[in-house]
Backbone as numpy.savetxt, mean C-alpha at the origin, in Angstrom:
# Nx Ny Nz CAx CAy CAz Cx Cy Cz
-11.45 5.29 -34.17 -10.07 5.48 -32.86 -10.29 4.09 -31.20
-8.80 3.94 -31.44 -9.12 3.26 -30.30 -9.12 4.00 -29.11
-10.05 3.97 -27.86 -10.31 4.41 -26.57 -8.59 5.06 -25.87
-8.94 5.86 -25.79 -7.55 6.23 -24.65 -7.16 4.82 -23.30
-8.31 4.76 -22.95 -7.91 3.25 -21.89 -8.36 2.08 -22.35
-8.22 1.57 -23.97 -9.03 0.86 -23.86 -8.37 -0.80 -23.40
-7.07 -0.67 -23.10 -6.72 -1.86 -22.47 -7.19 -2.49 -21.13
-6.82 -1.03 -20.30 -7.30 -1.17 -19.08 -8.87 -1.67 -19.12
-9.52 -1.34 -19.81 -10.84 -1.31 -20.04 -11.53 -3.05 -20.05
-10.46 -3.61 -21.21 -10.32 -4.90 -21.56 -9.91 -5.70 -20.19
-8.71 -5.48 -19.22 -8.48 -5.93 -18.75 -9.74 -5.92 -16.87
-10.23 -4.99 -16.95 -11.62 -4.61 -15.70 -12.65 -5.50 -16.46
-12.79 -5.80 -17.64 -14.06 -6.45 -17.82 -13.26 -7.95 -17.47
-12.29 -8.15 -17.92 -11.42 -9.61 -17.21 -11.72 -9.69 -15.50
-11.78 -9.17 -15.04 -12.18 -9.19 -13.45 -10.72 -8.33 -12.70
-10.21 -7.12 -13.32 -8.59 -6.69 -13.15 -9.98 -5.21 -11.77
-9.11 -5.00 -10.81 -9.20 -3.95 -10.31 -8.69 -2.69 -10.76
-9.33 -1.69 -10.26 -8.76 -0.78 -11.45 -9.24 0.65 -10.22
-7.56 1.72 -10.39 -7.62 2.76 -9.58 -7.49 3.93 -10.71
-8.44 4.85 -9.56 -8.12 6.43 -10.66 -7.22 7.08 -10.24
-6.88 8.11 -11.19 -6.24 9.55 -10.44 -6.35 11.00 -10.66
-6.92 11.67 -10.41 -7.33 13.59 -11.09 -6.42 13.53 -11.11
-5.97 14.91 -12.39 -5.11 14.87 -12.41 -4.41 15.97 -11.88
-5.36 17.14 -10.78 -4.54 18.01 -9.74 -4.82 16.68 -8.60
-4.70 15.76 -8.13 -4.37 15.44 -6.92 -3.42 14.47 -7.21
-2.68 14.09 -6.51 -1.48 12.98 -6.69 -2.40 11.45 -6.42
-3.01 11.51 -5.23 -3.31 10.38 -4.83 -4.60 9.15 -5.81
-4.25 8.07 -5.62 -5.07 7.05 -6.11 -6.42 6.44 -4.98
-7.41 6.02 -5.58 -8.68 5.64 -5.25 -9.22 4.29 -6.48
-9.62 3.64 -5.76 -10.28 2.51 -6.07 -11.92 3.08 -7.24
-11.28 2.53 -8.59 -12.62 2.92 -9.34 -13.89 2.39 -9.25
-15.11 2.05 -8.61 -16.22 1.22 -8.92 -17.11 1.67 -8.69
-17.79 1.64 -9.87 -16.91 1.17 -11.35 -15.74 2.56 -12.07
-15.06 1.95 -12.46 -14.59 2.83 -13.26 -15.56 4.11 -14.60
-15.32 5.12 -14.41 -16.03 5.91 -15.33 -15.48 6.34 -17.11
-14.54 5.89 -16.93 -13.50 5.67 -18.23 -13.18 7.42 -18.75
-13.20 8.40 -18.06 -13.19 9.86 -18.19 -11.72 9.82 -18.82
-11.83 10.64 -19.74 -10.08 10.26 -20.51 -9.52 11.80 -20.15
-10.14 12.37 -19.12 -9.06 13.31 -18.52 -8.41 12.58 -17.39
-8.65 11.58 -16.85 -8.49 10.85 -15.70 -7.51 10.08 -16.06
-6.40 9.62 -14.81 -5.28 8.29 -14.98 -6.07 7.19 -14.69
-5.78 5.79 -14.92 -6.44 5.12 -14.40 -4.95 3.26 -14.73
-5.48 2.94 -13.76 -3.88 1.66 -13.79 -4.74 0.64 -12.79
-4.19 -0.31 -12.98 -4.49 -1.51 -12.32 -4.02 -1.46 -10.60
-5.08 -2.21 -9.82 -5.11 -1.67 -8.63 -3.16 -2.60 -8.25
-2.69 -2.08 -7.76 -1.05 -2.67 -7.52 -1.37 -3.39 -6.18
-0.24 -4.81 -6.28 -0.81 -6.00 -4.66 -0.54 -4.72 -3.26
-0.81 -5.03 -2.34 0.06 -3.98 -1.48 1.03 -4.96 -0.95
2.02 -3.83 -0.75 3.19 -4.45 -0.01 3.39 -4.70 1.34
4.07 -6.39 1.38 4.22 -7.01 2.97 4.48 -5.35 4.21
3.64 -5.78 5.45 4.00 -4.97 6.20 5.63 -5.02 7.06
6.67 -3.96 7.49 7.64 -4.28 8.05 7.27 -4.64 9.08
8.31 -5.69 9.38 7.92 -6.58 11.05 9.45 -5.75 11.86
9.78 -5.63 12.36 11.07 -5.22 13.25 11.39 -5.96 14.67
11.85 -6.53 15.00 12.66 -7.11 16.10 13.38 -6.79 17.19
13.43 -6.44 17.95 14.51 -5.77 19.10 14.38 -6.45 20.66
15.92 -5.96 21.42 15.49 -5.69 22.96 16.11 -4.11 23.23
14.73 -3.83 24.21 14.60 -2.88 25.19 14.94 -3.38 26.26
15.58 -2.43 27.12 15.59 -2.81 28.29 15.04 -1.20 29.18
15.22 -1.11 30.56 14.89 0.08 31.29 15.61 1.33 30.34
15.47 2.22 30.19 15.82 3.43 30.00 15.57 3.89 28.27
15.16 2.44 27.91 15.20 2.45 26.55 16.39 2.21 25.86
17.01 1.84 26.47 19.16 1.28 25.84 18.36 -0.36 25.48
19.09 0.08 23.80 18.66 -0.95 22.93 20.18 -2.36 23.59
19.92 -2.94 23.11 21.06 -4.02 23.47 20.95 -5.15 22.24
22.29 -5.43 21.55 22.36 -6.26 20.35 22.60 -7.39 20.97
22.80 -8.48 20.06 23.16 -9.17 19.95 22.07 -10.45 21.33
21.28 -10.22 21.30 20.32 -11.02 22.58 19.05 -11.10 21.50
18.13 -12.10 22.80 16.56 -12.41 22.27 15.79 -10.99 22.16
14.93 -11.08 21.34 13.93 -9.69 21.39 13.04 -9.52 22.28
12.63 -8.59 22.62 11.83 -9.00 23.53 10.85 -7.88 23.10
10.33 -6.95 21.85 9.51 -6.50 21.56 9.71 -6.82 19.82
8.15 -6.49 19.10 7.93 -6.86 18.25 6.99 -5.58 17.24
7.41 -4.52 16.34 7.13 -3.43 15.94 6.67 -4.04 14.19
5.04 -3.95 14.55 5.14 -3.95 12.76 4.37 -2.78 12.10
4.77 -2.51 10.58 4.33 -0.80 10.36 4.09 -1.22 9.00
3.64 -0.29 8.29 2.54 -0.64 7.58 3.43 -0.15 6.26
3.51 -0.34 5.30 5.02 -0.05 4.53 4.59 0.66 3.35
3.07 0.83 2.99 3.13 2.33 2.40 2.64 2.83 3.29
2.39 3.38 4.29 2.19 4.80 4.53 3.66 4.88 6.00
3.85 3.79 6.81 4.98 3.93 7.51 4.29 4.30 8.70
2.92 3.77 8.93 2.49 3.74 10.10 2.69 2.54 11.10
3.13 3.30 12.41 3.08 2.25 13.48 1.27 1.67 13.23
1.19 0.09 12.85 0.29 -1.06 12.79 0.22 -1.79 14.48
1.07 -1.93 14.60 1.07 -2.66 16.44 2.49 -3.02 16.69
2.28 -3.15 18.21 3.53 -3.36 18.82 3.03 -4.74 19.84
3.80 -5.60 20.17 3.73 -6.67 20.84 5.28 -7.28 21.72
4.89 -7.52 22.98 6.12 -7.53 23.63 5.55 -9.18 23.62
7.31 -9.77 23.30 7.32 -11.03 23.20 8.21 -11.77 23.82
């Protein structure tokens, strides 16, 4: 009988990075090394999404002017939505 995770095991043996998820928990984490428990779910680790960068022009009192050169660049993590950096440009 074929193992439940046979295809992923083969991909892992060829160098793929694997993530694991418990049935009771919705989050994925790196499986280093995977234990290949049939009660857990496994997947190939997805490529990270690129950061989201927003540029805008801010003036005093937080008013936003459209159609002028930006003076502020905000970088957000596209996975979490968290602000990673703010840069005056």
